[in-house]
N, C-alpha and C positions, 0 to 999 in steps of 0.2 A: 672507813675510806671515804674521802670526799667525792662529790659527784664528778669532778674533773678526773680524779684518780681512777674512778670506776670506768669513766668514758675512755681514758687512755688505755687501760688494760683491755677493755672490750674491743676497741678498734684494732689494737695491735694483734690481739689474739685471732680476730676474725679476718683481718685484712691481709695478714702476711703468712698465715699458716700454709697456704697452698704453695708458697715459694720456697719454703724451707726444704733443703736438700737431704737432710738426714733426720732420722727418728730414733733418738736414744742411743746413737752410736758414737757420740763424741762427748768428751769432757774437756771443756775449755778452762784454762786458768786465766782469770782476769784480775788485774790489780788496780787499786785506786786509793783514795785518801781517807776512807772511813768517815766516821762522824755523821753529822746530819746529811752531808752530801752523799756519802756512801749509802745511807738509808734511803735517800730519794732515788739513787740509781737502782737500788734493789727493787723498789716499788715500780718504777716507770720503765726500767730497761731489763734488768736481770730476770725478774720473775715472769714478765710477759714472754720473754725470749724462751725460757725453759718450758713454759706451758705450751707455747705454740710449736716448738720443735721437738720436744722430748729429750733434748740434750741437757747435760748437767753443766753447771758453772761453779767452779771453785773461786769464790769472790774473796780476795785477800787484800790487806792493806800494805802500803809502803809509804815512805816519807818523801818521795819525789826524786828529782835529779836523774842523771843518766848512768851513774856508776854501776848500779846493779845490772842494768840492761847491758852495758858494755862488757861486764864480766861474763855474763851468760853467752853473749854472742862470740866473744873472743875464745872462750873455752869450748864452745860447741855444745855446752850443756844447757839447753833451753828449758827453763822452768816455767816461764810465763808465755802466754800467747798474745793477749791483748793488754795494753797498758794505757791508763788514763795519764796523759802527760801534759804538763803545763807548756804552752807554746813557747815560753821563754827558754825551755829546754829542748823543744821539738826541733828547732833549726839545727842545733848542734848534733842531736842524735841522728837526724836524717843525713846531715852532711858527712858524718862519720860512718855511715852505712850500717847503723844499728837497727834500722826499721825498714819494713817492706814498703814499697810504693802501693798506694791504695787507688785503684782505678775509679774515676768519678762516675762511670756508667753503672756502678753497682748501687748507687744511692737512689732512694725512692723519691718520686716527685711529690710536690705538695698536693693536698686534697683536690685543688682545682686544676691539677694537671701541669702546673708550672714546673719545669725541670729543676732538679735539685741544685744545679750549678747557678741558676738564677735566683733560687729561693734562699740559699745560704748567703750570709753577709760575706764579702770578699775575704776578710781575714780568716774565716773559718775553713777555707779551702786553699789558702795561699801557699801551703806547703804540701807537696805531693805525698808525704808520708803520714799525714794526719787528716782527720775529719773533726771539726769543732763540735763540741757538745754544749759548752756554756760560755757566757761572758761573765767574768767575776773580777773582783777587785781586792787588793790588799789594802786594808785600812787600819786605823787604830781606834780604840774605844776606851772609855773610862766608866767607872762604876759610880753612879750618883749616890749610892749608899755610903761610900767611903771618901769620895772627893768632895770636900766642902769648899765654899768660897767661889773664886773665879773658876770658870770652866774653859778648857782648851777649845780653840776653833781653827787653829792653823797648824801646819807642819812645823813652823818655828816654835810653837808651844811645846811640841813633843821633845824638842832639844833644849828647852829652857829650864834648867835645874833650879834657878833662883825663884822663878815665878811658880814653878810646879815641882817641888822637891819629891824625890822618891824613885823607886825602881821603874825601869822601862823593860818590857819583855819583847824580845825580837827573835825571829826564826834564824837559826845559825847558818846563814849563807850570805854571800855578797849581794846576790840579786835583791832588788828592792831597797835594801839598807843603804847601798851606795847612792842610788838615785834619790832616796829620801834625804840623805845628808846634803847633797848638792841643792835640792829644792829648799831645804831649811837654811842653807847658806846664801840664798838669794839668787841662785841660777834660774833663769826663766825655764819653764817646762820644755819649750821647744828647742832649748840649747843644751839640755842635760846630757844627752848622749854624745854630742859634739865635744863637750867639756870632758866627759868621762873617758873619752878615747885618748886623751893626752896624759902624759906622766904628771903634769902639773895639776890637772883636774882630778886625777886619782889621788894624789897627795892631799888635795883639798878635801876630798870626800872622807878620807881616813882621818884627817885632822878634825873634821866636824864630828865624826864618830868618837874620836878620842875625848871630846868634850863631855860625853855622857858614858864613856866606857865603864867607869867605876860603878855606875848604877844600872848596867844592863844585866837582865836575866835572860839567858839563852835557852831556847827550846828547839826541838827537832821536828815536831809534828803539830799541824794546825789543831789537832784534837786537844792539845794541852792548853791552848790559848784561853778559852772561856773559863776554864777552871782557875787559871792564874789570876784572872780579873775578879772572879767571884770570891776567891780565898784571900785576896789582898796581897798576892805575891808580887804585884806590880800596880802602879797607879795608872799607867798607860800600857796597853797590850796590843801588839800587832796581830792581825789575823786576816783570813779570807772573810769577806763581808758576810757570807752565808752562815758562818759559825756564830757570829754575834746575833744575826737576825733570828736564828733558830733559838738561841738562848733568851732573847727578848720576847719573841712571839710565843714560843711553846712553854718556856719555863718561867716567864714573867720576871726575868732578871732586869734590874734597874740600870742597864747599860745604855750608853749613848755613843753612836758611831760618829766619828769625825771624817768627813769626806774630803776635806782639803788635802791635796797632794796624793790622793789615792792612785795606785798603779793598777790600771785595769788590763786584763789579759784574757785569753781563752784557755780552756782545757780542751784537749782533743783525744780521740782514740788513736793510738798507734799500734801497729802489729810488729812484734819482735822478729827481727830478721832471722830466718832459718827455722821458724816454727814448722813442725811437721803437720800442723793443722791449719794451714793457710786458708784453704777453701772455706772451712767453717768459720774461721776468724773473720774473713771478709763478709760472710753472711751475717755474723753477729753485728759487725759495724753497721751494715746496711739496715738491719732490723732495729737497732737501738738509736738511730739518728733520724727517725721519721718526725714529721711535724708534731704528732701527738706525744711521742716519747719525750721530746725536748721541751715541750710546753710544761711538763711536769716539774721542771726545776724551779718554777716559781715558788714551790713549797719551801725552798731554802734561799729565795731571793737572788738566784742566779739568772741572768738574762739568756733566753734562747737565741742561738745564732741563726735560726731560720725565721724569715720574715712572717711566714704563715703561722708560726707558733705564737706570735704575739697576739693574734686574734683570740687565743685561748687563755691569755693571762688576765687574771682578775684585776680590775681597775685600781683597787686599793693596794695592790702589790707593786704597781708600776714605779712609784716613787722610791721604793726600796731597792730597785735594780740599779746596778752600776751605770747602765745606759742613761739614767736620769741625772747623772752627775758628771758627765763627760767634760763639762766646761771647767771643772776644778781638778781634773785628773790628768794623768800621763799614761799613754799607751806603752806598755812594756815592749821593748825592742828585742825580739828573739834573734834577729840577725846580728845585732851588736853582741849579744851574749854568746852566739855561736863563734864569733871571731875573737872575743876577749875573755870568754868565760874561764878557760883553763888558766890563763895568766892571772886574772883577778882572783880566781879561787885560791891560787897559791899565795898571792899577796894577802888575801883575807886570812888565811890560816896562819901565816907568819905574824900578822898583826894581832891575832888572838893570843899568841904566845908571848907577846911583848909585855 
């Protein structure tokens, strides 16, 4: 364990034990995305919480979206208590009444006493049903061991089959892919959602995806992405930036991330509406979103959404964080997807079948 990891665990264990309301009386089911990100959550959030409170956490993986949450809430059969949710889905889930409201006064202040609401970046607390954990980006990468000659540098390159022939691997959902298609088709970043809100813009995005459809390899989970790139399943692979960073840093993979056109967003903790363990779920969220806990995500190159956490980030990691590349990226619009997600999801599924 690194010195930072040890510090995080020690501070969390000693600083919050006295506030924990239960001792070995609860078992929370928490779901997230697995992989390197899940491993970092285990070290910096889950294990310290269990050690300090005596409670148990069943930490499970899911593939994102709101469908499973909606099924549980509508059936009244709540299986999950706390969910790591992409904020591109958070707006919709909250608007549909699938998540509990999380009071801001439960959140812990920064070490210098700064109130949490002033310490978190605004996007991290912009939705009443979520508390941000990380700033992350969807990027694409290539494998230097298999891609010879010219190297891609732009989102247009991702869609250029003549200059860069071969398979492209994409997560099977409309989010990000439609934005990327418009960016590659020349729509300025600040106009993407304005264009995508129109029938003509949607047709334009699907037409651009059509241009590479025959070469797309679809996958469901971010955990599949590094393997596809490593095994040569695709020449360009889409993924969360932390997945590639982990493969490059820990496994010495010869991957290069292309930041142009990256879609940056946040992940947040949400609490499933109707959980019978609401009190402890709130305590879990408060415990796992402290300055120290969130600084730990530098391990997988995800930016902490608390300003005070940045003081704990190693200087050699800063350039690998999405926040260092904001100028060539686009902020994912969760409100847009709350309004248009269901309709575009249906159109996307119909397009897949054509």
